[in-house]
N, CA, C and O atoms as CSV, one atom per row, in Angstrom:
chain,resi,resn,atom,element,x,y,z
A,1,UNK,N,N,124.626,76.448,266.459
A,1,UNK,CA,C,124.142,75.094,266.693
A,1,UNK,C,C,123.928,74.849,268.180
A,1,UNK,O,O,122.930,74.241,268.567
A,2,UNK,N,N,124.842,75.307,269.010
A,2,UNK,CA,C,124.716,75.089,270.450
A,2,UNK,C,C,123.498,75.817,271.001
A,2,UNK,O,O,122.781,75.274,271.842
A,3,UNK,N,N,123.257,77.043,270.537
A,3,UNK,CA,C,122.087,77.774,271.018
A,3,UNK,C,C,120.793,77.083,270.590
A,3,UNK,O,O,119.809,77.093,271.330
A,4,UNK,N,N,120.794,76.481,269.394
A,4,UNK,CA,C,119.626,75.746,268.927
A,4,UNK,C,C,119.364,74.542,269.822
A,4,UNK,O,O,118.218,74.286,270.191
A,5,UNK,N,N,120.400,73.809,270.173
A,5,UNK,CA,C,120.261,72.646,271.058
A,5,UNK,C,C,119.797,73.089,272.436
A,5,UNK,O,O,118.941,72.437,273.035
A,6,UNK,N,N,120.337,74.171,272.946
A,6,UNK,CA,C,119.921,74.678,274.259
A,6,UNK,C,C,118.454,75.061,274.239
A,6,UNK,O,O,117.744,74.838,275.219
A,7,UNK,N,N,117.989,75.630,273.142
A,7,UNK,CA,C,116.577,75.986,273.013
A,7,UNK,C,C,115.723,74.734,273.003
A,7,UNK,O,O,114.677,74.694,273.650
A,8,UNK,N,N,116.147,73.722,272.286
A,8,UNK,CA,C,115.378,72.481,272.217
A,8,UNK,C,C,115.284,71.782,273.567
A,8,UNK,O,O,114.285,71.122,273.854
A,9,UNK,N,N,116.308,71.917,274.394
A,9,UNK,CA,C,116.282,71.275,275.705
A,9,UNK,C,C,115.187,71.867,276.593
A,9,UNK,O,O,114.707,71.202,277.512
A,10,UNK,N,N,114.797,73.089,276.327
A,10,UNK,CA,C,113.747,73.738,277.111
A,10,UNK,C,C,112.349,73.369,276.619
A,10,UNK,O,O,111.362,73.613,277.314
A,11,UNK,N,N,112.261,72.792,275.440
A,11,UNK,CA,C,110.976,72.450,274.848
A,11,UNK,C,C,110.545,71.069,275.340
A,11,UNK,O,O,111.309,70.105,275.289
A,12,UNK,N,N,109.322,71.002,275.809
A,12,UNK,CA,C,108.777,69.730,276.281
A,12,UNK,C,C,107.853,69.150,275.212
A,12,UNK,O,O,107.377,69.869,274.334
A,13,UNK,N,N,107.608,67.862,275.296
A,13,UNK,CA,C,106.728,67.199,274.323
A,13,UNK,C,C,105.350,67.852,274.302
A,13,UNK,O,O,104.748,68.006,273.240
A,14,UNK,N,N,104.857,68.232,275.466
A,14,UNK,CA,C,103.537,68.874,275.529
A,14,UNK,C,C,103.543,70.201,274.773
A,14,UNK,O,O,102.549,70.564,274.143
A,15,UNK,N,N,104.659,70.921,274.834
A,15,UNK,CA,C,104.774,72.188,274.104
A,15,UNK,C,C,104.667,71.954,272.599
A,15,UNK,O,O,103.995,72.707,271.894
A,16,UNK,N,N,105.331,70.914,272.114
A,16,UNK,CA,C,105.274,70.615,270.685
A,16,UNK,C,C,103.874,70.172,270.268
A,16,UNK,O,O,103.402,70.524,269.187
A,17,UNK,N,N,103.225,69.411,271.116
A,17,UNK,CA,C,101.860,68.959,270.849
A,17,UNK,C,C,100.917,70.153,270.744
A,17,UNK,O,O,100.106,70.241,269.822
A,18,UNK,N,N,101.036,71.068,271.698
A,18,UNK,CA,C,100.186,72.256,271.699
A,18,UNK,C,C,100.500,73.132,270.491
A,18,UNK,O,O,99.595,73.691,269.871
A,19,UNK,N,N,101.779,73.247,270.160
A,19,UNK,CA,C,102.161,74.044,268.997
A,19,UNK,C,C,101.559,73.456,267.718
A,19,UNK,O,O,101.019,74.187,266.887
A,20,UNK,N,N,101.655,72.149,267.568
A,20,UNK,CA,C,101.117,71.505,266.360
A,20,UNK,C,C,99.623,71.755,266.239
A,20,UNK,O,O,99.124,72.042,265.151
A,21,UNK,N,N,98.916,71.646,267.343
A,21,UNK,CA,C,97.470,71.876,267.329
A,21,UNK,C,C,97.154,73.334,267.022
A,21,UNK,O,O,96.252,73.621,266.235
A,22,UNK,N,N,97.882,74.245,267.631
A,22,UNK,CA,C,97.648,75.670,267.399
A,22,UNK,C,C,97.980,76.043,265.961
A,22,UNK,O,O,97.222,76.766,265.314
A,23,UNK,N,N,99.097,75.558,265.466
A,23,UNK,CA,C,99.514,75.851,264.097
A,23,UNK,C,C,98.476,75.326,263.102
A,23,UNK,O,O,98.105,76.016,262.153
A,24,UNK,N,N,98.019,74.110,263.332
A,24,UNK,CA,C,97.012,73.529,262.441
A,24,UNK,C,C,95.724,74.336,262.485
A,24,UNK,O,O,95.125,74.629,261.450
A,25,UNK,N,N,95.309,74.688,263.681
A,25,UNK,CA,C,94.070,75.452,263.855
A,25,UNK,C,C,94.164,76.817,263.170
A,25,UNK,O,O,93.237,77.230,262.473
A,26,UNK,N,N,95.273,77.508,263.367
A,26,UNK,CA,C,95.450,78.842,262.789
A,26,UNK,C,C,95.675,78.779,261.286
A,26,UNK,O,O,95.546,79.788,260.592
A,27,UNK,N,N,96.015,77.589,260.781
A,27,UNK,CA,C,96.221,77.419,259.343
A,27,UNK,C,C,94.941,77.023,258.612
A,27,UNK,O,O,94.940,76.826,257.397
A,28,UNK,N,N,93.853,76.912,259.374
A,28,UNK,CA,C,92.573,76.633,258.749
A,28,UNK,C,C,92.077,75.203,258.861
A,28,UNK,O,O,91.025,74.874,258.313
A,29,UNK,N,N,92.816,74.343,259.563
A,29,UNK,CA,C,92.349,72.973,259.766
A,29,UNK,C,C,91.139,73.023,260.692
A,29,UNK,O,O,91.200,73.669,261.738
A,30,UNK,N,N,90.050,72.366,260.338
A,30,UNK,CA,C,88.862,72.379,261.200
A,30,UNK,C,C,89.189,71.888,262.611
A,30,UNK,O,O,89.946,70.934,262.790
A,31,UNK,N,N,88.612,72.549,263.596
A,31,UNK,CA,C,88.901,72.225,264.990
A,31,UNK,C,C,88.549,70.769,265.324
A,31,UNK,O,O,89.155,70.170,266.213
A,32,UNK,N,N,87.584,70.214,264.619
A,32,UNK,CA,C,87.228,68.811,264.849
A,32,UNK,C,C,88.384,67.889,264.488
A,32,UNK,O,O,88.630,66.896,265.173
A,33,UNK,N,N,89.094,68.216,263.411
A,33,UNK,CA,C,90.249,67.424,262.995
A,33,UNK,C,C,91.394,67.609,263.985
A,33,UNK,O,O,92.047,66.642,264.377
A,34,UNK,N,N,91.632,68.847,264.382
A,34,UNK,CA,C,92.676,69.118,265.378
A,34,UNK,C,C,92.388,68.328,266.657
A,34,UNK,O,O,93.280,67.706,267.234
A,35,UNK,N,N,91.141,68.365,267.078
A,35,UNK,CA,C,90.752,67.703,268.320
A,35,UNK,C,C,90.913,66.193,268.240
A,35,UNK,O,O,91.558,65.589,269.096
A,36,UNK,N,N,90.332,65.584,267.220
A,36,UNK,CA,C,90.296,64.117,267.132
A,36,UNK,C,C,91.599,63.504,266.624
A,36,UNK,O,O,92.032,62.469,267.130
A,37,UNK,N,N,92.231,64.137,265.622
A,37,UNK,CA,C,93.383,63.522,264.972
A,37,UNK,C,C,94.703,63.918,265.643
A,37,UNK,O,O,95.512,63.056,265.989
A,38,UNK,N,N,94.912,65.212,265.822
A,38,UNK,CA,C,96.194,65.661,266.372
A,38,UNK,C,C,96.263,65.459,267.883
A,38,UNK,O,O,97.224,64.891,268.402
A,39,UNK,N,N,95.233,65.932,268.579
A,39,UNK,CA,C,95.266,65.866,270.044
A,39,UNK,C,C,94.631,64.602,270.612
A,39,UNK,O,O,94.856,64.254,271.771
A,40,UNK,N,N,93.852,63.930,269.806
A,40,UNK,CA,C,93.147,62.712,270.213
A,40,UNK,C,C,92.283,62.931,271.467
A,40,UNK,O,O,92.219,62.082,272.357
A,41,UNK,N,N,91.632,64.082,271.504
A,41,UNK,CA,C,90.677,64.355,272.571
A,41,UNK,C,C,89.359,63.652,272.251
A,41,UNK,O,O,88.981,63.530,271.086
A,42,UNK,N,N,88.672,63.198,273.279
A,42,UNK,CA,C,87.376,62.560,273.058
A,42,UNK,C,C,86.255,63.594,273.000
A,42,UNK,O,O,85.196,63.338,272.427
A,43,UNK,N,N,86.492,64.760,273.594
A,43,UNK,CA,C,85.469,65.807,273.628
A,43,UNK,C,C,85.995,67.088,272.984
A,43,UNK,O,O,87.087,67.551,273.312
A,44,UNK,N,N,85.225,67.650,272.077
A,44,UNK,CA,C,85.600,68.893,271.417
A,44,UNK,C,C,85.789,70.050,272.411
A,44,UNK,O,O,86.720,70.836,272.237
A,45,UNK,N,N,84.949,70.186,273.442
A,45,UNK,CA,C,85.156,71.289,274.393
A,45,UNK,C,C,86.534,71.272,275.063
A,45,UNK,O,O,87.055,72.329,275.419
A,46,UNK,N,N,87.121,70.106,275.236
A,46,UNK,CA,C,88.470,70.036,275.811
A,46,UNK,C,C,89.463,70.756,274.909
A,46,UNK,O,O,90.308,71.510,275.391
A,47,UNK,N,N,89.366,70.533,273.634
A,47,UNK,CA,C,90.250,71.197,272.676
A,47,UNK,C,C,90.004,72.696,272.670
A,47,UNK,O,O,90.950,73.483,272.625
A,48,UNK,N,N,88.757,73.088,272.715
A,48,UNK,CA,C,88.424,74.508,272.694
A,48,UNK,C,C,88.993,75.231,273.913
A,48,UNK,O,O,89.395,76.390,273.811
A,49,UNK,N,N,89.030,74.569,275.046
A,49,UNK,CA,C,89.599,75.172,276.259
A,49,UNK,C,C,91.076,75.473,276.034
A,49,UNK,O,O,91.537,76.578,276.318
A,50,UNK,N,N,91.824,74.483,275.519
A,50,UNK,CA,C,93.266,74.652,275.354
A,50,UNK,C,C,93.624,75.621,274.246
A,50,UNK,O,O,94.516,76.451,274.418
A,51,UNK,N,N,92.949,75.532,273.121
A,51,UNK,CA,C,93.277,76.433,272.025
A,51,UNK,C,C,92.868,77.865,272.333
A,51,UNK,O,O,93.469,78.809,271.820
A,52,UNK,N,N,91.864,78.029,273.158
A,52,UNK,CA,C,91.436,79.370,273.531
A,52,UNK,C,C,92.421,80.072,274.441
A,52,UNK,O,O,92.376,81.295,274.567
A,53,UNK,N,N,93.314,79.323,275.083
A,53,UNK,CA,C,94.272,79.900,276.021
A,53,UNK,C,C,95.588,80.301,275.373
A,53,UNK,O,O,96.440,80.893,276.035
A,54,UNK,N,N,95.771,79.997,274.112
A,54,UNK,CA,C,97.037,80.295,273.441
A,54,UNK,C,C,96.887,81.599,272.667
A,54,UNK,O,O,96.209,81.636,271.641
A,55,UNK,N,N,97.517,82.671,273.151
A,55,UNK,CA,C,97.409,83.946,272.442
A,55,UNK,C,C,98.159,83.902,271.110
A,55,UNK,O,O,99.087,83.113,270.935
A,56,UNK,N,N,97.749,84.753,270.179
A,56,UNK,CA,C,98.385,84.816,268.869
A,56,UNK,C,C,99.876,85.107,268.983
A,56,UNK,O,O,100.674,84.563,268.219
A,57,UNK,N,N,100.257,85.960,269.928
A,57,UNK,CA,C,101.678,86.301,270.059
A,57,UNK,C,C,102.503,85.081,270.447
A,57,UNK,O,O,103.620,84.914,269.957
A,58,UNK,N,N,101.975,84.228,271.318
A,58,UNK,CA,C,102.704,83.015,271.693
A,58,UNK,C,C,102.773,82.054,270.515
A,58,UNK,O,O,103.811,81.432,270.285
A,59,UNK,N,N,101.702,81.927,269.780
A,59,UNK,CA,C,101.687,81.053,268.609
A,59,UNK,C,C,102.738,81.494,267.597
A,59,UNK,O,O,103.483,80.668,267.069
A,60,UNK,N,N,102.795,82.776,267.331
A,60,UNK,CA,C,103.760,83.291,266.370
A,60,UNK,C,C,105.189,83.090,266.869
A,60,UNK,O,O,106.084,82.799,266.075
A,61,UNK,N,N,105.412,83.240,268.163
A,61,UNK,CA,C,106.737,83.029,268.731
A,61,UNK,C,C,107.189,81.593,268.509
A,61,UNK,O,O,108.331,81.350,268.118
A,62,UNK,N,N,106.286,80.634,268.758
A,62,UNK,CA,C,106.613,79.221,268.554
A,62,UNK,C,C,106.906,78.936,267.091
A,62,UNK,O,O,107.864,78.233,266.768
A,63,UNK,N,N,106.088,79.477,266.215
A,63,UNK,CA,C,106.280,79.241,264.787
A,63,UNK,C,C,107.620,79.815,264.338
A,63,UNK,O,O,108.358,79.165,263.598
A,64,UNK,N,N,107.930,81.017,264.778
A,64,UNK,CA,C,109.201,81.644,264.398
A,64,UNK,C,C,110.387,80.856,264.940
A,64,UNK,O,O,111.384,80.680,264.239
A,65,UNK,N,N,110.289,80.376,266.191
A,65,UNK,CA,C,111.391,79.620,266.789
A,65,UNK,C,C,111.614,78.288,266.099
A,65,UNK,O,O,112.756,77.872,265.904
A,66,UNK,N,N,110.545,77.623,265.733
A,66,UNK,CA,C,110.678,76.292,265.142
A,66,UNK,C,C,111.076,76.336,263.675
A,66,UNK,O,O,111.759,75.434,263.188
A,67,UNK,N,N,110.652,77.385,262.964
A,67,UNK,CA,C,110.915,77.447,261.531
A,67,UNK,C,C,111.942,78.504,261.147
A,67,UNK,O,O,112.106,78.810,259.966
A,68,UNK,N,N,112.621,79.052,262.116
A,68,UNK,CA,C,113.624,80.088,261.819
A,68,UNK,C,C,114.892,79.499,261.254
A,68,UNK,O,O,115.833,80.234,260.951
């Protein structure tokens, strides 16, 4: 339990936001929905910039850490 709390203290709100968007995108949610609904970006290219920078290995690490 203590290690779980210590891990959570290192996680920032922006990290969770990015994880949610990446997870949704990799799960097949259309990028338009990820952009407008989850991230509330006004421009689709903004979302494409951020999602393009998240490698699959980092995405999987976040998913494993959050759902382990």
